[in-house]
N, C-alpha and C positions, 0 to 999 in steps of 0.2 A: 666556467662552471657557475660563478656567481651571476653572470648575465643570463644564463639559461634558467636558473632558479627564479630570478626576478621576472623573466618572461612568463614563466608558468604560474607563479604565485603572487607577483606584484599586484595584479588586479584585485586580489583579495583585500589589500590595504586600502586601495581606492574605493572599493565597494563598501567598506566599513562606514565611511563617512555618509554614504547614501542611505545605508540601512538605519543609521542612528537618527535620521530625520523623524520628526515627531509623528508623521502619518504612519511610517513603517513601525515605529515602536508601539503605537496604539494597536496596529493590526496584529502584531505578534502576541501582545498581551490579551487582546480580545479573543484571538484564535486559540490560545492556550487554555484560557478559562472555559471557552465554549467546548473545546475538546474534552476537558475533564468532565464537564456536565454530560456530554454525549456518551463518553465511555462509562460513566456511572450508571447509565440507564440500560439494563439488559434489553437486547433487541435492536438497539441502535449501534452504529459503527462509524468509524472514521470515514470509510468509503462513502456511506450514505450522506454524512454531513458535508463532505467536500463536494459530492454530486449536487446537493442542494445549493451549496455556496457558489459554485462556478457561474451559473446564470446571474446571480445577484451581484457578482463582481465584474460583470462584462464591461462596464464603463469606468472601472477603477484603474489606477496605474498598475501595470503588471506586477511590480514588486510588492505593492500593498496587498494585492490578491494572493500572491505566493506566500507572503508573511502570515496571512490568516490560514492558508492551507497548511503551512509548516506547523503553526500552533495547534491546529485541530489534530494533525497527524500525531505529534508527540503527546499532546494532552490526552487524547482518547486512548492511546496505548497504555498510559499510566492509569487513567480513570477507570479502565476496565478492572483494575485490581481491587477497587473499593467494594463492589458487590461480590467479587470472587472471594474476598477475605471475610466479609461480614455475613454473606448469605449462601456461600458456595455456589453462586450463580455467576459464571464468567460474563463480564460486561462486554468484552470483545473476544473473538475466537482465541487469540494467543494466551489470554489470561486464564484459560482452563488449567494450565499447568500451575498457576499460582494458587488454585484451590487446593492442591495436594497437601500443602503445609500451611497455607494461610488460614484456611477455615479451622483446622484443629487448633491453631494458635488463638483464634478468636474464641473458640469454645473454652479455652483455658483462661480467658480474661486478658489475653495479650493482643487484642485487636489493634490497639493504638500502636504497639510496637511493630506488628506485622505491616501496618500501613506506612509507618515511617521507613521501614526497610524497603518496601516496594517503591516508595517515593525516591529515596536516595539511589537505589539500584537502577531505577528507570532513568534518572538524570545522568548517572554515570554511563549507562549503556547508550543513551542518546548522544551524549557528548563524544564518546569514543567513535560512534558511528558517523557523526558530523565531521570529525577530524579525518576519518578515512575517506569521506567524500571529497574533502579539500585536497587530500594527498594524491588520490588515485584518479579522480575525474579529469583534471587538466592534462596529465601525461597521456591518458587514454584517448582524449580528444585529439591530441597531436598525432597519435598512431592512426586514427581513422582518416587522416588526410591521405593515407596510402590507398584508401578504398576507392574503387571505381564502381560503375553501375552493376557489374556482376557481383562484386563483393556485397554491395548494399542489398541486392536481391536476396542473397543467402542469409544476410543478417536478419532481414524481415522474416524469411521462412524459418530460420532457427528460433527467433523470438516467439513466433506464433506457435511453433511445435512445442517449445518448452512450456509455455503457459498452458497450452491445451492438454499436454500429457501429464505434467507434474503437478499442476495446481489442484486438481480435483482428485477424488478417490477412484473415479472410473475414467481411464484414458479415452475410451470410445466416446463417452458423453462429452469429454473435453474437446475432442476433435470435431464432433458434431456442432458444438457451440462455436468453435473457431470458423467452421464452414458457414454457419449462419451469419457470423460477422462479416465474412468475405462477401457473402451474397448482399448484405446490406450496403457494403462499400461500393457495390457496382451500380446502385441506383443513381440515376441522373444521366447526364450527357457523357458519352465516351470522350476521354481526354485527347484522343488522336483523331478519330473519324468525325466526332461531333454528333454521332447517332444517339438517339434516345434509348436508354436501357432501363427497363423495369419502372418507368415513370407512369405508364398507363394513361398517357395524355394529360396528366395532372401537372399544371404549371408550377405548383409548389414543390414538386419533386425533381424538377429539371436540374437544379443545382445540387442534388444529392440530399441525403438525410443529414440534418443538423446534428453534429456530434453531441451538443449539449442536450438536445431533446431526447436522444436515445439514452444518453448517460443518466439523465435525471429520471427518466421513466423506469429504466432497469434497476437502478439502485435506490431511489427514494420511495417509490410507490409500494413495492412489495412489503417492506417492513410496516408501513402504515396500514396496509390491508390486514396483515397478520395481527397487529395490535387491535384493530377494530374487531377482528374475528375472535380474539381471546376475550374481549369485553371485560377486562379486569378493572372494576370500578373502585377498588380500594387500594391504597398504597400501604406502606409499612407504618407501624406506630413509632412514636418517638422512643419508646422503651426498647424496641428492636434495634435501634441505631445508637444506643448509648455507648460512648467511647470514652475511656479514661485517659489519663495523661501518657502512660507508657514509658518504657525505658528510652535511653539515648542510643542511637545507632553509632554515633561517633565514639562512644566509650568502648564499643566492641568491634571497631572497624577492622582490626587485624584478622579476625575470624572470617570476614566477608571477602577479603581481597582475592583469594583463589577463585571463589565463585564469580566475582566480578570479571576477573581475567578470562575465565572460560566463557562466560556469557558474552563478553565483548568479542572474543575470537569467533565463536560460532555464529553470533549475530551478523558480523561483517561478512563472514564466509557465505552464509545462507542468503544474505541480502544481495550480494553480487551475482549469485546464480539465478538466472531467470526462472520463474515459475514456482519458486519455493515460498518463503514467507515467514512471518514472525512465529507462527505456531511451531514450525519445524525447528527454528532457532531455539525457542524456549524448551522444547523437548530434549534437544541435543545437549544444551547447557545443563539442564536438570539431571539428565541421565549420567552425563560424564562427571558431574559434581558428586552425585550419589555413588557412582562406581569407585571414585577415588577417595571417598570418605572412610574414616575408621569406624564410624557408627552408622553403617548403612541402614540398620533397622529403624533408626529414628526418623528417617525420611518417610513422609506420608503421615506422620504422627505429630507434626508441628515443629519441624526443624527450621529455624530462621534462615539458615544458609540455603535451604531449598527455595524459599521465597526470593532471596537475593539472586540466585542463579536464574530462575524463571523470568523475573522482571528485567534483569539486565540483558538477558538473551533476546527477549522479544522487542526491546527498545533499541538494541544495537543493530537490529535489522533495518530500522526506519530509513535513515539517511543513506545507508549502504545500498539499499534497493534502488536509489536514485542514480547510482553510478552508471549502470548500463542504460538507464532511461535517458539521462542527459547527454550521454556521449554517442549512443547507438540508436536511441529511440526504442529500446527494448526494456520495458519495466521489469524489475525484479520481484514485484508483488502486485496484488490486486489494487492496493491503495496507491502505489506509485504509478499504476496504469491510469488511474483517475487523475492524478496530478499531471501526468504527461498529457492527458486530454485537456487539462486546464491551460497548459503551456501552448498547445496548438490553438486553442480558442483565442488566446491573446496574440496570435500571430508569431509565436516563437517556435521555430523548427529545431528539434534536437540535432546534435552533431557538432562538428568543429566550427561551423558558421555561427552557432549560438555563442560559443566562447569568443569568437572573433568580433561579431557584430554587436552583441549585447552583453559585454563582460560584467557591467554593473548589476544586471539582472541575475545572471547565472551565478556569479560569485556572491552576490547579495543573498540569494536563496540559500546558498551553503551556510553563510553566516547566520541566517535566520533559523536554520535547522539547529545550529549550535546554541543560539540564544534561547530558543524555546525549550531546549533540553535543560539548560541551566535554570530557567524560570520555574521548572517543575519543583525545585527545592523550595523556592519562595512561596509558590502558590499551593504546594502540596503538603505544607506543614500541618500540625495538629488542628489548628483553628480552621484552616481551609478544608481539611479532610472532613471535619464535622459538618462544615457547611455543605460540601458537595454530596455528602452521604444523605443529607436531608432531601435531595432530589428524588431519592427512592420512595419518599412518602407521596409523591405525585401519582395519582391514578394513571396508569399507562394508556387507558382508553382516551384520555384527553390529548395525548400526543398525536394520535392519528389525524384529526382534522388540522392540527397545526402543521404537520408535515405536508399534507395535501395542499393547504393554503400557500405555504412557502414555495412548493414546487410549481403550482399553477401560476403564481405571480411572477416567479423567476423566469419561466419559459415564455409567458405572454409578453413580458417587457423586452424580450430579445428583438422581435420584429412586429410586435402588436398583431400577432397572428393567432386566431382561434384554431386554425388548422393544426398548428404545431402543438397547441395544448391538447387537442384530441389525440394527436399522434403520440404525445408523451404518455397520456393515459393508456393508450393502446399498448405501448411498449411496457407500461407498468403491469398490465395483465399478463403480457408475455413473460416478463421477469418473474412474476408471482408463480406462473405455471412451471417455469424452469426451476425455480427454487424448490417447489414442492416435489418435482421429479428429480432433484439432485443434479441438475445441470449447472456447471459453473458459469458465472456471468462474465468474469474477466476476459475469457477468450473471445467473447462477442465484441467487446469494446476494442480489444487488440486487433481483431480481424478487421474492424471498421477503420482503425488507425493505420495498421501496417499493410492492409490489402491494397490500398492505392499506391503505397510506396513500392510494394513488390511488383505490381503490374507495370508501373511507370519504369522502374529500373530494368525489368525484364525486356520490355519493348525497346528501351534505349540500347540495351546490350545487343539485341538482335538487329536493330537498325545500323548500329556502328559496324557490326560484323557481317552484314548482308545476309542475315538469317541463319548464320552458322551457330547451332546449339552448343557446339563444343567450346565456344567462348566462355560459357558459364563455368567451365572446369579447368581453365588454363592456369590461373594464378595459384600459388601455394595457399593464400588466404582463403580463396574460394573452396579449395579442396578440403582445408581444415574445417571450415564452416559446414560444408556438405557432409563431412564425416561426423561432425557433432550432431547435426540434424538427424542423420540416419541412426546414430546411436540412441538419441532421444526417442525416436519413433519405435525402435526395436526394443527399448528397455523394458516395457511391460511384458513382451513375449519372453525375453531373457529371464526376467524375474519370475514369471510363471513357471518356466522350465526348471529354474533353480529350486523353487519351492516344491515342485513336484518331485524332483530328484531327492530332496531332503525327506519328503514324506515317504517315498519308497524305501529310502535307506532306513528310516525309523521303523517301518513295518517289517523289514527284513531282520533288523536288530531285535 
């Protein structure tokens, strides 16, 4: 038993010495601070920041790059609480739940107390999530050793279906985005026959579309266009951001423990499930905390426990979403999909081989997720909060050229290719149109990532079994994954039938 535990978790101890090297420490500190700044600015997100960061870290050590991504991820999730509490403007999508009680607290003069609660709750949620990543990912990676080509094909199909159907509000638009991603993944030379596909004789497209180019275009350019479109030339005044000292969270910690427990549970659960995300975790944690409270009417009017539940829930999703991403290559959220792309860019293929061949990197990343969560307490204190809140005084129109400049420089330095810069800008326009039309972007990236995997594993299965399609359904794991995929695809129809039945029952009643 002891030997088995050491086999699974011993690499964590070895990776700790690597993570504590000064380059990695600087990376996680810089990433955490940058994430808080990004989260503090409405309209920016962790997904966009990491998309811009990936091309700039192309020549860095993979663990240094991942440390910055981990810091941005956790920092931005907490940073979104700052404008949510002070202005009732969610800095990140999950922080919309924080506005329910955070903003009423700020109106009562308790802004500092609400921000302290958000800081501690975010740190607790992120820490619990990182521990769950350390506990669940290594055993799950061992289980995936039982997978063959057929099982990996169904893993890819299941992951793509989950993100497409569950991530957005409209399953049809999600599936259309996923199909667009699959189409993009087919550009270049066929991996088996060597024939050209959708390259149109352009030599730059023979190797396929560069993942970084597509990622940067879809996620970095649309927010910049929207900021330029809004043309907000004035920031907030210092008076609007005045924050007092506030109460101590530690003095009232007993009242927050149930909310933290619920937030941690729902965050981990939602994170592991592909296609969900921090917004759902925050809503579930908040609703369950409100339902079980004695003073339910106080929620939405400035109850500190509501802030604690929302922030703990959306941060407990962070590292947990990386569990399926690192072991199966199926991200649990949009941000984890971008980090998965960052792994692939640095030549790291998710799955059991990642744990076997690069243990210091994968286990080091887990430790980095833990350390960046703990750093939130140090960098999210009253002084730091007042500092980061001042970012809101910056006119947002100035951010647009900064984002454009970083994106262009990052993409150009990849291969010194102006073609890729124009391609990135073209995908930026596509991403802007998709955002305006409410098409989710994550399925496009996942289709580009998982499309090649699904095609390769499908062809390999058919080659091994001489073209027998029934080989895809022979193993119990394949049947389970097929059943889950079918359930995911049918879920919108079943939900519509259920809602219609309830409506008819209400009309009869």
